[in-house]
C-alpha positions as CSV (number, residue, x, y, z in Angstrom):
1,X,-40.8,8.1,-26.2
2,X,-39.6,4.6,-26.4
3,X,-41.4,1.3,-25.9
4,X,-39.9,-0.8,-23.2
5,X,-41.1,-4.4,-22.6
6,X,-44.5,-5.0,-24.1
7,X,-46.4,-2.6,-26.4
8,X,-48.2,-1.0,-23.5
9,X,-45.1,-0.2,-21.5
10,X,-43.5,3.1,-22.4
11,X,-40.9,5.2,-20.6
12,X,-41.5,8.9,-20.4
13,X,-37.9,9.9,-21.2
14,X,-34.9,7.9,-22.5
15,X,-31.5,9.3,-21.6
16,X,-28.5,7.8,-23.4
17,X,-25.1,9.0,-22.2
18,X,-22.0,8.9,-24.3
19,X,-20.1,5.6,-24.8
20,X,-17.6,6.1,-22.1
21,X,-20.3,7.1,-19.5
22,X,-22.3,4.0,-20.5
23,X,-19.3,1.8,-20.0
24,X,-18.5,3.4,-16.6
25,X,-21.9,3.0,-15.2
26,X,-22.7,-0.4,-16.8
27,X,-26.0,0.6,-18.4
28,X,-27.0,1.8,-21.9
29,X,-29.0,4.7,-20.5
30,X,-31.7,5.9,-18.1
31,X,-35.4,5.1,-18.4
32,X,-37.0,8.1,-16.7
33,X,-40.5,7.5,-15.3
34,X,-42.5,10.6,-14.1
35,X,-45.2,9.2,-11.8
36,X,-47.9,11.3,-10.3
37,X,-50.8,8.9,-10.2
38,X,-50.8,6.0,-7.7
39,X,-49.8,2.7,-9.3
40,X,-49.7,-0.8,-7.9
41,X,-46.5,-1.6,-6.3
42,X,-46.0,-4.7,-8.4
43,X,-46.1,-2.5,-11.5
44,X,-43.0,-0.7,-10.3
45,X,-41.2,-3.9,-9.9
46,X,-42.3,-5.2,-13.3
47,X,-41.2,-2.0,-15.0
48,X,-37.9,-2.0,-13.3
49,X,-37.2,-5.5,-14.4
50,X,-38.3,-4.7,-18.0
51,X,-35.9,-1.7,-18.1
52,X,-33.1,-3.7,-16.7
53,X,-33.6,-6.4,-19.3
54,X,-33.0,-3.7,-21.8
55,X,-29.8,-2.6,-19.9
56,X,-31.5,0.6,-18.8
57,X,-31.4,2.1,-15.3
58,X,-34.9,3.0,-14.0
59,X,-35.1,6.6,-12.8
60,X,-38.4,7.3,-11.1
61,X,-39.5,10.9,-10.5
62,X,-42.5,11.0,-8.1
63,X,-44.9,13.8,-7.6
64,X,-45.7,15.6,-4.4
65,X,-48.6,13.2,-3.7
66,X,-46.1,10.5,-3.0
67,X,-43.9,12.7,-0.8
68,X,-46.7,13.8,1.4
69,X,-47.5,10.2,2.5
70,X,-44.5,9.2,4.6
71,X,-45.3,5.4,4.6
72,X,-45.6,5.4,0.8
73,X,-42.5,7.5,0.5
74,X,-40.4,5.1,2.5
75,X,-41.8,2.0,0.8
76,X,-41.2,3.5,-2.6
77,X,-37.7,4.8,-1.8
78,X,-36.6,1.6,-0.1
79,X,-38.0,-0.9,-2.6
80,X,-37.5,0.9,-5.9
81,X,-33.9,1.9,-5.2
82,X,-33.0,-1.8,-4.9
83,X,-33.5,-2.0,-8.7
84,X,-33.4,1.6,-9.7
85,X,-33.4,5.2,-8.4
86,X,-36.2,7.3,-7.0
87,X,-36.5,11.1,-6.6
88,X,-39.4,13.5,-5.9
89,X,-40.5,16.7,-7.8
90,X,-42.0,19.1,-5.3
91,X,-42.9,22.8,-5.9
92,X,-40.9,22.8,-9.2
93,X,-37.8,21.4,-7.4
94,X,-36.2,18.0,-7.3
95,X,-35.6,16.2,-4.0
96,X,-33.8,13.0,-3.0
97,X,-35.0,11.1,0.0
98,X,-32.6,8.8,1.8
99,X,-35.0,7.4,4.4
100,X,-34.1,10.0,7.0
101,X,-33.6,13.4,5.3
102,X,-34.5,14.9,1.9
103,X,-32.1,16.9,-0.1
104,X,-33.0,19.5,-2.7
105,X,-31.2,19.0,-5.9
106,X,-31.5,19.2,-9.7
107,X,-31.9,16.7,-12.5
108,X,-28.2,16.7,-13.4
109,X,-27.3,15.9,-9.9
110,X,-29.9,13.1,-9.8
111,X,-28.5,11.6,-13.0
112,X,-25.0,11.8,-11.7
113,X,-26.0,10.2,-8.4
114,X,-28.1,7.5,-10.1
115,X,-25.3,6.7,-12.5
116,X,-22.9,6.0,-9.7
117,X,-20.7,8.9,-10.7
118,X,-20.3,10.3,-7.2
119,X,-19.6,6.8,-5.8
120,X,-16.9,6.3,-8.4
121,X,-15.6,9.8,-7.7
122,X,-15.6,9.0,-4.0
123,X,-13.8,5.7,-4.8
124,X,-11.2,7.5,-6.9
125,X,-10.7,10.1,-4.2
126,X,-10.2,7.3,-1.7
127,X,-7.8,5.6,-4.1
128,X,-5.9,8.8,-4.6
129,X,-5.8,9.3,-0.8
130,X,-4.5,5.8,-0.4
131,X,-2.0,6.4,-3.2
132,X,-0.7,9.5,-1.4
133,X,-0.5,7.7,1.9
134,X,1.4,4.9,0.3
135,X,3.7,7.3,-1.4
136,X,4.3,9.1,1.9
137,X,5.1,5.7,3.5
138,X,7.3,4.8,0.6
139,X,9.2,8.1,1.1
140,X,9.5,7.4,4.8
141,X,10.8,3.9,4.1
142,X,13.2,5.3,1.5
143,X,14.5,7.7,4.1
144,X,14.9,4.9,6.6
145,X,16.7,2.8,4.0
146,X,19.0,5.7,3.2
147,X,19.8,6.1,6.9
148,X,20.4,2.4,7.3
149,X,22.6,2.4,4.3
150,X,24.6,5.3,5.8
151,X,24.9,3.2,9.0
152,X,26.1,0.2,7.0
153,X,28.7,2.4,5.3
154,X,29.9,3.6,8.7
155,X,30.0,0.0,9.9
156,X,31.9,-1.0,6.7
157,X,34.4,1.7,7.4
158,X,34.8,0.6,11.0
159,X,35.1,-3.0,9.9
160,X,37.8,-2.0,7.4
161,X,39.6,-0.1,10.2
162,X,39.4,-3.2,12.4
163,X,40.7,-5.4,9.6
164,X,43.6,-3.0,9.1
165,X,44.3,-2.9,12.8
166,X,44.1,-6.7,13.0
167,X,46.5,-7.0,10.1
168,X,48.9,-4.6,11.7
169,X,48.6,-6.5,15.0
170,X,49.3,-9.8,13.2
171,X,52.4,-8.2,11.6
172,X,53.5,-7.0,15.0
173,X,52.9,-10.4,16.5
174,X,54.8,-12.0,13.7
175,X,57.7,-9.6,14.2
176,X,57.6,-10.3,17.9
177,X,57.7,-14.0,17.2
178,X,60.7,-13.6,14.9
179,X,62.5,-11.5,17.5
180,X,61.7,-14.2,20.2
181,X,63.1,-16.9,17.9
182,X,66.2,-14.9,17.3
183,X,66.6,-14.3,21.0
184,X,66.2,-18.0,21.7
185,X,68.7,-18.8,19.1
186,X,71.2,-16.3,20.5
187,X,70.5,-17.7,24.0
188,X,71.3,-21.2,22.8
189,X,74.4,-20.0,21.1
190,X,75.4,-18.2,24.2
191,X,74.8,-21.4,26.3
192,X,77.0,-23.4,23.9
193,X,79.8,-20.8,24.2
194,X,79.6,-20.8,28.0
195,X,79.6,-24.6,27.9
196,X,82.7,-24.7,25.7
197,X,84.4,-22.1,28.0
198,X,83.7,-24.3,31.0
199,X,85.0,-27.3,29.2
200,X,88.2,-25.5,28.2
201,X,88.7,-24.2,31.7
202,X,88.3,-27.7,33.1
203,X,90.8,-29.1,30.6
204,X,93.3,-26.4,31.6
205,X,92.8,-27.3,35.3
206,X,93.4,-31.0,34.5
207,X,96.6,-30.3,32.7
208,X,97.9,-28.2,35.5
209,X,97.1,-30.9,38.0
210,X,99.2,-33.6,36.2
211,X,102.6,-34.6,37.7
212,X,105.6,-32.7,36.4
213,X,103.4,-29.9,35.2
214,X,103.4,-28.0,38.4
């Protein structure tokens, strides 16, 4: 038994988890209230606030009387769970009511649910699923990158071949240009020789045509 709030306010059971669990759930423990007798609704809210002021999560365990009245059950479940957690103890078994269905469970499961353990576990599972999906996408991207690199290597090889062919073609063009220059030079030399031959031939004809040379 531990006094919570004023001297007349006592929680039935105080559950204090280990340090790591307290850090994970953000509370120093659970203030368990076993409620069988009807209490004013404002009293629930005041107790919840008092427990929260002491960094305790209110955990209400209601008797069968509350469960049998649907209207009360819904009001209690809906309002108390805004600031705490509510469960029912019926025929020596624990039940959780979510507004539509009730689930038979045990105290350990109730504490794990109230502490947010399952929510954190679900979040961790979702994070792990996301991590695996991201890893798969990364592997797919890595495979695509590898394929693109292979294509780039092929393009690089083709580009090198084209550069080599271009260099060979330039060499051939340069050789052809040199040959053309040589041919033009020989052609000019040949024209000069022909011109000289014509001139010499004309000189000879002139000499033969002079008087006394016939």
